[in-house]
VOGU-3710 file (C-alpha; in Angstrom, 3 decimals, decimal comma):
1> mnrvdeflie> 97,762/-5,602/-47,798  94,666/-5,505/-46,038  91,640/-6,637/-48,123  88,923/-3,891/-48,300  85,662/-3,932/-48,951  83,715/-1,081/-50,331  80,159/-0,140/-50,162  78,420/2,792/-51,380  75,763/4,242/-48,768  72,872/6,310/-50,262
11> peryemfesg> 70,369/7,836/-47,412  67,913/5,027/-48,546  70,513/2,177/-47,944  71,114/2,824/-43,974  68,852/0,140/-43,212  71,606/-2,254/-44,336  74,070/-1,124/-41,492  71,415/-0,902/-38,766  70,778/-4,784/-38,887  73,329/-7,496/-37,920
21> ryhfsvdrrq> 77,148/-6,303/-37,257  76,692/-2,800/-39,007  75,174/-0,250/-36,781  75,396/3,175/-36,298  72,610/5,028/-33,520  70,396/7,485/-35,378  72,475/10,547/-33,589  75,264/9,297/-35,324  74,078/8,928/-38,541  73,005/12,670/-38,476
31> ffkqlgcglv> 76,619/13,574/-36,869  78,192/12,077/-39,674  76,036/13,612/-42,230  77,288/17,084/-40,384  80,792/15,883/-40,955  79,839/16,244/-44,962  80,917/12,991/-47,181  84,231/11,239/-46,765  86,154/8,402/-45,551  84,832/6,266/-42,988
41> vlcvvmptla> 87,207/3,673/-41,759  85,611/1,022/-39,484  88,061/-1,848/-37,998  86,761/-4,843/-36,910  87,734/-5,363/-32,896  88,399/-8,940/-32,688  86,968/-10,712/-29,002  90,269/-11,012/-28,374  90,887/-7,454/-28,003  87,545/-6,808/-26,161
51> qesgggrrrg> 89,374/-5,582/-22,931  91,381/-2,808/-25,502  88,580/-0,891/-26,640  86,533/-1,821/-23,646  84,705/-4,252/-25,647  81,264/-4,497/-25,528  78,569/-3,177/-23,836  77,364/-3,271/-20,140  73,615/-4,792/-19,874  71,966/-5,988/-16,955
61> grspqppaei> 75,257/-5,968/-14,354  77,120/-8,287/-16,530  80,633/-7,864/-17,088  80,978/-6,588/-20,990  81,597/-9,131/-23,908  83,056/-8,972/-26,548  81,440/-6,930/-29,240  79,677/-8,313/-31,953  79,819/-5,460/-34,246  81,825/-3,023/-35,941
71> eawlhigens> 82,288/0,379/-34,498  83,634/3,122/-36,172  86,810/5,243/-35,127  87,293/7,594/-37,586  86,277/9,841/-40,132  88,049/12,310/-42,777  85,952/14,570/-44,164  86,077/16,570/-47,600  87,947/19,021/-45,797  90,801/16,660/-44,736
81> vvtvftgkae> 89,633/17,056/-41,164  90,075/14,096/-39,466  88,075/13,208/-36,717  88,584/10,266/-34,220  86,000/8,366/-31,668  87,035/7,247/-28,439  85,319/6,541/-25,269  87,507/8,011/-23,270  87,670/10,966/-21,105  89,606/13,793/-20,720
91> vgqnirtslt> 90,492/14,761/-16,986  93,343/16,955/-17,066  95,679/14,207/-17,572  96,097/15,538/-21,562  95,082/12,366/-23,518  93,683/14,394/-25,968  96,955/15,761/-27,058  98,610/12,005/-26,920  95,616/10,427/-29,161  95,940/13,705/-31,341
101> qavaeelrvp> 99,264/12,577/-31,414  98,969/8,857/-32,876  96,797/9,574/-34,786  98,768/12,550/-36,926  101,549/10,150/-36,541  100,054/7,042/-38,474  97,952/9,272/-40,977  100,836/11,595/-41,862  98,557/14,454/-41,290  99,356/18,204/-38,880
111> ansvrlvmgd> 98,331/17,172/-35,883  96,226/20,528/-35,892  93,608/18,851/-38,551  92,793/15,845/-36,132  89,724/16,408/-34,131  88,987/14,219/-31,220  85,438/13,225/-30,326  85,201/12,142/-26,522  82,828/10,349/-23,888  80,013/10,436/-25,778
121> tqltpfdmgt> 78,060/7,479/-25,534  75,955/8,262/-28,337  78,591/9,084/-30,969  81,676/6,962/-29,709  82,500/3,421/-29,329  81,656/1,458/-25,845  84,692/2,017/-23,455  84,959/0,386/-19,870  86,646/3,942/-19,030  89,026/6,566/-18,646
131> fgsqttpqma> 91,051/4,163/-15,391  94,308/2,439/-14,520  97,246/4,139/-16,733  95,090/2,009/-19,722  94,726/5,128/-22,232  98,305/5,457/-23,999  98,402/1,347/-23,742  95,494/0,277/-25,196  93,205/3,142/-26,792  96,647/5,210/-28,425
141> srlhkiaaaa> 97,582/1,788/-29,986  94,656/1,463/-30,397  94,105/4,463/-32,532  97,743/3,935/-34,059  96,443/0,564/-35,878  93,284/2,374/-36,818  94,730/5,292/-37,962  97,851/2,600/-39,997  94,663/1,047/-41,646  93,552/4,033/-42,963
151> realldlaad> 96,607/4,947/-44,193  96,557/2,189/-46,504  93,007/2,608/-47,642  94,062/5,994/-48,613  96,999/5,049/-50,293  94,749/2,567/-52,357  92,197/5,399/-53,667  95,284/7,350/-54,303  96,469/4,178/-57,032  92,741/4,677/-58,681
161> hfktdrasla> 93,115/8,412/-58,462  96,486/8,307/-60,411  96,293/5,307/-62,215  99,773/3,778/-60,982  101,225/1,780/-58,685  100,579/2,085/-54,810  104,315/1,512/-53,762  105,101/4,999/-55,957  103,492/6,957/-53,493  104,044/8,935/-50,382
171> lsdgkisksg> 101,666/10,193/-48,127  102,549/13,343/-46,256  101,370/16,387/-44,196  97,852/15,494/-45,661  98,773/14,501/-49,151  99,938/12,298/-51,439  102,145/12,596/-54,380  103,566/10,260/-56,970  107,363/9,641/-56,626  108,968/12,586/-58,466
181> aaefvtigel> 106,129/14,162/-59,685  105,020/17,354/-58,191  101,381/16,421/-59,072  99,443/15,186/-55,651  96,197/15,050/-54,072  94,759/15,895/-50,086  93,563/13,213/-48,627  89,999/15,374/-48,015  90,116/15,807/-52,190  90,816/12,103/-52,370
191> tkgqklvksv> 87,679/11,462/-50,641  85,226/14,284/-51,660  81,691/13,164/-52,854  82,459/9,389/-52,683  80,486/8,746/-49,074  82,892/5,145/-48,823  82,864/2,893/-46,141  85,811/0,618/-45,354  85,611/-2,319/-43,634  89,122/-3,343/-42,818
201> thegaatpat> 89,283/-7,056/-41,644  92,461/-6,316/-39,916  94,221/-3,629/-38,276  97,276/-2,266/-40,051  100,991/-2,384/-38,769  101,277/0,851/-36,168  104,121/2,859/-37,047  107,223/1,287/-34,838  108,555/3,866/-32,286  111,858/4,041/-33,133
211> dwkiagasla> 110,738/6,102/-36,440  108,156/8,516/-34,921  107,923/12,380/-35,807  104,903/13,522/-34,406  104,435/10,816/-32,024  107,310/10,798/-29,512  107,603/14,495/-29,762  106,851/17,375/-27,113  102,906/18,541/-28,853  101,902/21,458/-27,054
221> kvdgrdfvtg> 98,818/20,785/-26,023  96,115/20,590/-27,802  93,579/24,047/-27,470  96,212/25,290/-25,323  95,414/28,462/-25,401  91,805/28,087/-24,384  92,853/26,863/-20,968  95,272/29,518/-20,061  92,464/32,387/-20,987  89,541/30,786/-19,537
231> khkyssdtsl> 88,007/30,384/-22,752  87,892/26,624/-22,143  84,431/25,380/-20,767  84,376/22,067/-18,061  81,276/20,232/-16,907  80,582/23,010/-14,026  80,278/25,355/-17,198  77,727/23,537/-18,656  74,184/25,315/-19,653  70,962/25,057/-21,220
241> pgmlhgrvlr> 68,141/27,725/-22,205  65,130/28,007/-19,086  67,363/25,496/-17,117  66,905/25,512/-13,014  69,388/25,103/-10,955  69,917/22,270/-7,928  70,235/20,944/-4,376  69,813/18,365/-2,958  68,608/17,999/0,923  71,717/15,718/2,763
251> pttfqatlqt> 71,527/13,926/5,815  73,396/14,957/8,672  75,253/11,536/9,376  76,371/8,686/7,096  74,092/5,468/7,036  70,590/8,307/8,563  67,234/7,373/7,688  64,790/9,945/7,145  61,981/10,066/10,087  59,475/13,106/8,865
261> vetakaealp> 60,572/16,272/6,634  58,023/19,061/6,159  58,804/20,935/2,898  56,233/23,813/3,042  58,135/26,962/3,590  60,690/26,121/0,713  58,110/25,570/-1,685  56,383/28,682/-1,126  59,878/30,550/-2,270  59,069/31,856/-6,039
271> gvkvvrdgdf> 60,033/29,717/-8,903  61,354/26,655/-5,890  59,900/23,394/-7,549  60,773/21,118/-4,090  61,635/16,870/-5,279  60,915/14,271/-3,981  61,855/10,431/-5,027  61,384/7,919/-2,035  64,382/9,174/0,303  65,549/11,578/-1,822
281> igvaapdvla> 64,845/15,117/-1,658  65,988/18,487/-3,417  65,179/21,012/-5,108  65,583/23,349/-8,184  65,565/26,904/-8,289  66,156/29,931/-11,224  69,401/30,532/-9,117  72,039/29,276/-7,336  71,911/30,980/-4,403  67,522/30,565/-4,562
291> aehaveaira> 68,393/26,542/-4,155  70,567/26,534/-1,041  68,000/29,218/0,656  65,626/26,371/-0,449  66,993/23,738/1,003  67,408/25,225/4,489  63,962/25,985/4,732  63,118/22,132/4,353  63,090/20,574/8,223  64,278/17,007/8,197
301> kwtfkpqpsn> 64,345/14,777/11,296  67,293/11,999/11,245  68,234/8,757/12,636  71,435/7,048/12,383  73,094/4,118/14,841  76,612/4,691/16,627  79,842/4,616/13,703  83,195/4,338/14,114  85,688/7,206/14,742  88,789/7,704/13,157
311> aelfdylrkn> 90,555/7,256/16,662  89,915/3,793/16,761  89,844/2,852/12,838  92,804/0,300/12,761  91,830/-1,245/14,979  88,381/-1,836/13,249  89,775/-2,888/10,125  91,837/-5,505/11,822  88,714/-6,473/13,339  86,240/-6,500/10,707
321> asqaggrgag> 88,881/-8,040/8,047  87,743/-10,771/5,421  89,395/-13,528/3,422  92,214/-13,003/1,486  90,678/-10,741/-1,887  91,629/-8,680/-4,976  93,770/-8,324/-7,372  97,306/-9,256/-6,545  95,966/-11,223/-2,957  96,710/-14,288/-2,893
331> eatgsieegm> 100,737/-14,848/-4,144  102,756/-16,949/-2,852  105,961/-18,680/-3,605  108,265/-21,026/-1,665  107,814/-21,372/1,954  108,298/-18,730/4,526  108,597/-20,894/7,657  112,019/-21,889/5,834  112,746/-19,094/4,473  112,814/-17,974/7,966
341> kaashklqat> 114,512/-20,437/9,402  117,300/-19,595/6,775  117,728/-15,558/8,253  120,086/-14,124/10,481  117,908/-11,024/11,505  114,033/-10,948/10,754  112,008/-7,680/10,840  108,375/-7,320/11,768  106,284/-3,818/11,404  102,764/-2,704/10,915
351> yniayiahap> 101,889/0,271/8,736  98,880/2,349/8,961  97,220/4,120/6,100  94,582/6,811/6,447  91,370/7,338/4,297  92,236/10,937/1,977  90,584/12,450/0,039  90,901/12,902/-4,225  89,935/16,843/-3,597  89,275/17,800/-7,690
361> lepraavasw> 89,792/21,175/-8,078  85,945/20,885/-9,999  84,106/18,820/-7,769  81,106/16,753/-9,262  78,576/18,275/-11,546  75,791/17,816/-14,039  73,277/18,791/-16,224  70,076/16,755/-17,020  67,512/17,356/-19,582  64,288/14,622/-20,277
371> egdkltvwtg> 62,435/15,082/-23,445  59,631/12,862/-23,257  61,681/9,493/-21,951  64,479/10,125/-23,040  67,383/11,604/-20,897  70,902/13,300/-22,165  73,156/14,485/-19,079  76,038/16,251/-19,077  78,653/15,326/-16,265  82,544/14,942/-15,442
381> sqrpfgvrae> 82,857/11,093/-15,130  85,619/8,785/-16,267  83,514/6,606/-17,001  80,469/7,987/-19,495  79,114/4,384/-20,220  79,385/3,077/-16,644  77,205/6,168/-15,633  74,493/5,532/-18,237  73,945/2,535/-16,851  73,744/3,985/-12,959
391> lakafgidek> 71,038/6,255/-15,009  69,181/3,111/-16,300  69,328/1,363/-13,338  67,921/4,437/-11,423  65,175/5,264/-13,487  64,043/1,885/-15,219  64,917/2,616/-18,500  67,092/1,261/-21,357  70,411/2,709/-21,750  69,781/3,268/-25,909
401> nirvivpdtg> 67,064/6,054/-24,403  70,388/7,912/-22,459  72,818/9,740/-23,656  76,115/10,979/-20,825  78,134/13,216/-22,354  81,193/14,186/-21,372  82,599/17,974/-21,404  86,135/17,990/-20,652  86,710/17,496/-16,825  88,341/19,204/-13,598
411> agyggkhtge> 90,159/16,511/-12,498  89,225/12,921/-11,338  92,199/10,978/-9,892  90,319/7,913/-9,902  87,512/9,881/-7,640  84,821/10,198/-10,798  84,043/7,016/-11,450  80,254/6,792/-10,601  77,188/8,678/-11,507  75,794/10,890/-8,451
421> aaieaarlak> 75,547/13,907/-9,675  73,919/12,576/-13,223  71,455/10,449/-10,928  70,931/13,151/-8,740  70,231/16,464/-11,414  68,007/13,756/-13,452  65,923/13,317/-10,688  65,194/17,353/-10,035  65,126/17,511/-13,967  62,387/15,064/-13,815
431> gagkpvklvw> 60,721/16,459/-11,129  60,714/20,473/-12,426  59,422/19,440/-15,445  62,971/21,131/-17,086  66,468/20,620/-17,598  68,650/21,004/-14,196  71,875/22,346/-13,025  73,185/20,929/-10,353  76,922/21,323/-8,706  78,510/20,333/-5,444
441> treeeftway> 79,808/22,584/-2,667  83,253/21,655/-1,433  81,995/20,145/1,728  79,601/17,829/-0,356  82,694/16,786/-2,223  84,415/15,949/0,887  81,625/14,122/2,793  79,700/12,133/-0,052  82,038/11,071/-2,330  84,546/8,219/-2,010
451> frpagvidin> 88,075/8,106/-0,211  90,860/6,334/-1,084  90,870/3,508/1,198  92,466/3,604/4,533  94,507/0,182/5,700  96,612/-1,773/7,706  99,890/-3,658/6,182  101,697/-6,134/8,436  105,116/-7,255/6,939  107,473/-9,657/8,330
461> agvrddgtit> 110,801/-10,349/6,758  114,283/-12,158/6,724  117,391/-11,520/5,779  121,346/-12,719/5,853  124,335/-11,223/7,134  124,996/-10,887/3,560  122,035/-8,800/2,553  120,087/-11,787/0,923  115,977/-11,169/1,511  115,245/-14,381/2,866
471> awechnynsg> 112,036/-14,476/3,436  108,568/-11,685/2,773  105,793/-11,852/3,957  102,752/-8,890/3,733  98,993/-8,874/4,788  97,212/-5,484/3,693  93,830/-4,865/5,249  91,848/-3,089/3,162  93,409/-0,440/1,305  93,983/-3,326/-1,405
481> gsgirspyei> 96,341/-5,477/-3,456  97,511/-3,219/-6,070  101,448/-3,744/-5,519  101,505/-5,441/-3,127  103,645/-8,132/-4,118  107,687/-7,180/-3,865  109,513/-6,556/-6,937  112,857/-7,695/-5,274  113,719/-11,245/-6,127  113,364/-13,460/-3,117
491> pnqkseahgs> 112,959/-17,208/-2,715  109,908/-16,568/-0,561  106,797/-14,606/-0,675  103,622/-14,059/0,727  100,968/-11,444/-0,489  97,754/-11,268/0,950  95,134/-8,730/0,319  92,637/-8,795/2,916  89,356/-6,687/2,606  87,474/-5,424/5,642
501> dsplrqgsyr> 83,865/-3,585/6,904  84,852/-0,219/5,652  83,476/2,415/8,041  83,822/5,242/5,008  82,443/5,089/1,356  85,446/4,490/-0,516  86,737/3,393/-3,584  89,496/4,005/-6,782  92,387/6,559/-6,514  95,115/7,485/-8,351
511> alastanhfa> 97,171/4,141/-8,242  95,140/2,473/-5,734  96,831/0,918/-3,428  100,244/0,955/-4,804  101,069/3,635/-3,155  100,233/2,309/0,189  102,119/-0,895/-0,515  105,529/0,911/-1,751  105,089/2,633/1,385  105,281/0,256/3,657
521> reshmddlaa> 107,606/-2,087/1,492  109,863/0,463/1,130  110,259/1,604/4,391  110,668/-1,971/5,533  113,636/-2,299/2,914  115,392/0,785/4,740  114,748/-0,255/8,452  116,433/-4,101/7,283  119,404/-2,093/5,628  119,955/-0,029/8,765
531> mlkmnplefr> 119,721/-3,531/10,825  122,356/-4,377/8,565  124,352/-1,285/8,447  124,267/-1,870/4,745  124,125/1,619/1,993  120,063/1,497/1,163  120,712/1,590/-2,883  123,290/-1,076/-2,160  120,946/-3,255/-0,234  118,291/-3,179/-3,220
541> lknlkdsrlr> 120,716/-3,460/-5,942  122,076/-6,619/-4,184  118,106/-7,873/-4,184  116,873/-7,283/-7,515  117,346/-8,101/-11,157  114,889/-5,952/-13,103  116,894/-4,360/-15,539  114,139/-1,879/-16,049  113,702/-1,039/-12,024  117,913/-1,273/-11,398
551> avleaaaesi> 117,918/1,622/-14,466  115,561/4,156/-12,818  116,969/3,918/-9,458  120,716/4,091/-10,339  119,362/7,208/-12,392  117,794/8,760/-9,708  120,629/8,251/-7,138  123,464/9,451/-8,934  121,027/12,181/-9,899  120,379/13,597/-6,216
561> gwktakggig> 124,494/12,679/-5,431  123,912/9,562/-3,279  127,743/8,703/-3,241  128,008/11,462/-1,243  125,007/12,496/0,238  125,691/12,517/3,513  122,436/12,806/6,281  123,283/14,191/9,569  121,245/15,998/12,398  117,924/17,304/10,789
571> hgfglaagae> 119,378/17,180/7,336  118,308/13,579/5,320  118,158/11,792/2,145  115,910/9,125/1,378  114,699/6,677/-1,777  112,417/4,240/-2,563  111,890/2,582/-6,202  108,674/0,288/-7,682  107,299/-1,007/-10,857  103,496/-1,508/-11,267
581> kgshlatcve> 101,274/-1,206/-14,485  104,471/-1,319/-16,812  106,110/1,677/-15,880  109,285/1,587/-13,763  110,101/4,258/-10,850  112,585/5,784/-8,727  112,580/8,766/-5,975  115,412/10,158/-4,377  114,335/13,330/-1,597  116,217/15,473/0,689
591> iladkatgsv> 114,862/16,691/3,569  115,436/18,768/6,646  113,943/18,158/9,934  113,502/19,807/13,443  112,983/18,143/15,882  112,515/21,261/18,024  109,666/22,571/16,103  108,439/19,012/14,428  108,803/21,376/11,061  109,847/18,449/8,025
601> kviravsafd> 110,574/20,688/4,514  111,191/18,516/1,706  113,904/20,196/-0,167  114,311/18,511/-3,470  113,136/16,119/-5,474  114,123/13,513/-8,185  112,456/10,541/-10,082  113,427/8,678/-12,447  110,716/7,198/-14,742  110,823/4,442/-17,581
611> cgaivnpnhl> 107,085/3,899/-19,175  108,429/2,375/-22,491  108,236/4,554/-25,442  107,336/8,288/-24,635  104,673/9,823/-26,725  104,743/13,644/-25,300  108,213/13,925/-23,527  106,975/17,726/-21,717  103,255/16,466/-21,100  105,039/13,137/-19,629
621> knqvegalvm> 107,496/15,180/-16,875  103,955/17,201/-16,254  102,592/14,042/-15,210  105,315/12,810/-13,573  105,700/16,267/-11,461  102,432/16,599/-10,578  102,092/13,195/-9,147  105,048/14,260/-6,587  103,328/16,763/-5,889  99,946/14,789/-5,017
631> glggalfeai> 101,655/12,514/-3,817  103,986/15,144/-1,181  100,214/15,741/0,524  99,519/12,015/0,957  102,631/11,566/2,170  103,137/13,852/4,955  99,576/15,649/5,770  96,233/14,991/4,051  94,059/12,386/6,086  90,201/12,430/6,465
641> efengmitnp> 88,857/13,075/9,825  85,713/11,416/10,732  83,435/10,934/14,093  80,094/8,993/14,255  79,023/8,912/10,966  80,246/12,349/10,214  83,472/14,109/8,340  85,310/16,712/10,909  87,572/18,236/8,217  85,068/18,508/4,805
651> rlsdyrvprf> 86,411/21,975/3,519  90,002/23,173/2,651  90,508/25,313/5,632  90,526/22,228/6,996  91,801/19,594/5,002  95,652/20,324/4,091  96,501/19,788/0,641  99,909/20,533/-0,424  100,878/24,445/-0,971  103,227/26,486/-2,934
661> sdipkievil> 105,634/26,702/-0,455  105,345/23,121/0,133  106,832/22,455/-3,319  110,416/21,117/-3,377  112,981/21,734/-6,136  111,844/18,838/-9,000  113,995/17,353/-11,462  112,663/14,431/-14,006  114,587/11,659/-15,169  112,344/10,433/-17,866
671> idrkdvasag> 114,265/7,083/-20,074  112,379/7,144/-23,581  112,717/2,859/-24,036  111,556/2,969/-27,684  112,015/-0,937/-27,717  109,432/-1,284/-25,143  105,618/-0,429/-25,814  104,351/2,793/-23,963  102,238/2,387/-21,017  100,337/4,947/-18,897
681> agetpiigia> 102,082/7,505/-17,078  98,678/8,835/-14,591  99,292/6,550/-11,868  102,829/5,057/-11,151  104,885/8,354/-11,168  102,987/8,994/-6,977  104,069/5,792/-5,119  107,884/6,615/-4,791  107,311/10,315/-2,621  106,368/9,083/0,611
691> paignaifna> 108,695/6,176/1,238  111,168/8,158/-0,022  110,258/10,582/2,495  109,676/8,163/5,812  113,052/7,533/4,601  114,892/10,732/4,722  113,416/11,477/7,936  114,588/8,321/9,361  118,122/9,095/7,656  118,118/12,886/9,513
701> tnirlrsmpm> 116,193/12,261/12,776  116,501/7,775/13,689  112,783/8,322/13,842  110,660/5,598/11,408  107,331/6,823/11,087  105,004/3,968/9,816  101,960/5,920/9,367  100,571/8,192/6,717  100,347/10,991/6,555  103,535/11,153/8,513
711> vpnglqg> 103,777/14,734/10,146  100,140/15,790/9,756  100,487/17,659/13,447  104,233/18,196/12,524  107,420/15,468/13,432  106,779/13,233/16,653  108,827/10,636/17,507
//
C-alpha cells in the first residue's frame, strides 16, 4: 500500500504550500476554492520522470530540469466531479477524450464526470508541449498512475468511513460499497467538507490493458455535440469586452529591412491606434475591416537582398549543407565498403522533398490583455509554456506575470509550436492600452508560418542475387533524421542527416522527417526488388525480422489482395512499411494512372497499424484515416513555390490540398497489442502513403518518380 500523509488545509495555512516543495499560484488556489471542498491528489514527480510530464520550468532558455516541487494533477469535488490538470493542448487529435478515459478507468467513475483543464500556464503543471506523439505514452500513462493513486487513497478513506477492512470494499461507477452490502458512499460524499490533501510518495499501480473497461473502448468524443453544432469555441472565437482588432504591417519579402514608413493617414482614421516597436508596425482598430483599411493606408519602403527560388532549391540545399547532425544522424554499423564488395547489384539514387505548408483549418489567432505589468494571452498553440517563455523574452518581464491560456485549437500538425501571433497581439494591446484580438489571414499563415523542411536524400545500396541486402547508405540534406535508419536487417548501414542553410523558415511537421525518409527508403526498396525481379513484399519480408512490422505488412497485403493483385498498363499496386515513435505501419494502395492525360488517381488505400494497446478504436481509426488523407496531398501535389523571398502560391486557390474527389476508398486495420504499452498515433500513419503511391505508379507505368510531390502538374516520365 502507498504511504499517505494527510494535511488539513485552512486558508491561513496556505503559506505552508507557498514555501519549499509545496507550491500553488494564487490563481490556482482560487481555482480550487471555486471547485469547492474535496480531495486533491498530488503526486511526487520523480527526476527520472521529468521528461514524461514536461519536467521542470524553462528559464533563461535552458533545457528543462527535473521539478523540485509536488505538482497537482487531480481534484475530486464534493459533487463527485473529477477535475484533471494537464499542460497538453487539444488541437484536434482528441486527447481530451483519451485522457478522460485514462482517469475514468482508474478511478472507476463514469467518463462524463471527468473534466479536463488543459493548456493553462496558471493552472496546469508545466509541460514541454503537445508534439512527438508523446501524449498517449507519457501523459496518459502518467494520469493512469495518478488516478490509480487517487483510487487507493479513496479506498483508505472509505475504510475509515465504514470502519472496515479496505479489502472488503469495492469502487465502481463513482461509488464505494462494502462487499455483500447495499450501503455505499459516493466519492464526492466521501470527501465532502474534509479539505484534505494527500501527498502520495509512490504512484499507484495502473490497471493492465487486458482489464480495461473504459480505456480501450470507443468512447464518444467529449463534447462532440458542441463540435458538430458550432457551439464549441476555438482560439479565434475568443472575445473580451472592449477589445480592439489588430493587423500587422508585413514586409514585401523575407529578410527585408524597413527603410521609411509614413503612418499619418492610418492614424487619422476613426478609432485607429498605430503601434510601432522597432521594426514592428501594426494597428488596433474597432473592427477587422477598419484594421485592414488602416494597414493599407500605411506607406512603407523596404530593402532586401536577392534570395534563391524553388527552381534552384535542391542544388542550394546540397551546396549549403553542414556536417551530419540531428536525431538519427551519424548511425553506422559494419562497413559500407565491405557490404558493397559483397553485393551482386548496386543501386544509387537521389530523392527530392519540397517545402509544404501545414495549412491548418484555423490560422494563428491570439487575444492579449494587459493589467499593469501582468499579461494574459489566449492563443492556439501546441506549447503554452513555450509561448509564455517567448512572451517573457519579448517584453522583458518575468514568466510569473504572464498567463497563457490555450483554448481548443483548430489543428496544428506541428505548425503551432511558436508564439508569433501571441507576441504581436500583446504588442498591439500594450500600445493601444486595450485588449486586442489578432487573427492571421490565410495568406499570412501561408507566408509567415514555418514550413515542413525541404530535403535532398541520397541512397546507395547493395544486394545479393538471393535478395539479401548487404549495404545501405543514406544521407539526408536538410529535412532531418527522424526515421532515417532502416528497419530492415542489413549488416552494413550508415545513416546521416545533414543540416543546411534553408532559404525558407522551417520547423516541425507531422512525423517530422519520417515521411521524407520513408518515401526515399521504400521507393529504393521497390527498385531493388525490381532489379532482382522479386515480389516487393517477399523482398521486404526476406530482409525483415521485426515481428510487429512483419505483421502489419502481411495484414495490409492480405486485405488488398496482394497475392492476386496484377498490375498492368495504367493500373498499379504498391506497398510501403515503416516504424516510428513506437508504432508500426504498412500501407498498400491501388491506383489508376494515364500517361496520355497525366492523371493519377488513388482508388483504394489500406493501412495496417500497430501502436500497442489501443485506447479508443474509433478515434484511432479516425487518426489513421486523417493521416492518409493529409499524406496524400504531400505525396501528389502539395508544394510551396517561392521566388526571391516571396511565396508565390500563398492561398488555397493556388496551393493544392486534397479534395473530396481525391479521397480513395480507405480501409484501416488496427492491431490491438494489449501486451505492449500504448504509443501515440498522431504521426506514424502518415509515413507510408507517399512511397506506396510511388511504388504503385511504378507498377502501373514503369516510371519511377523520386520527388515529392510526385505529380504536381500531372504524370511526367
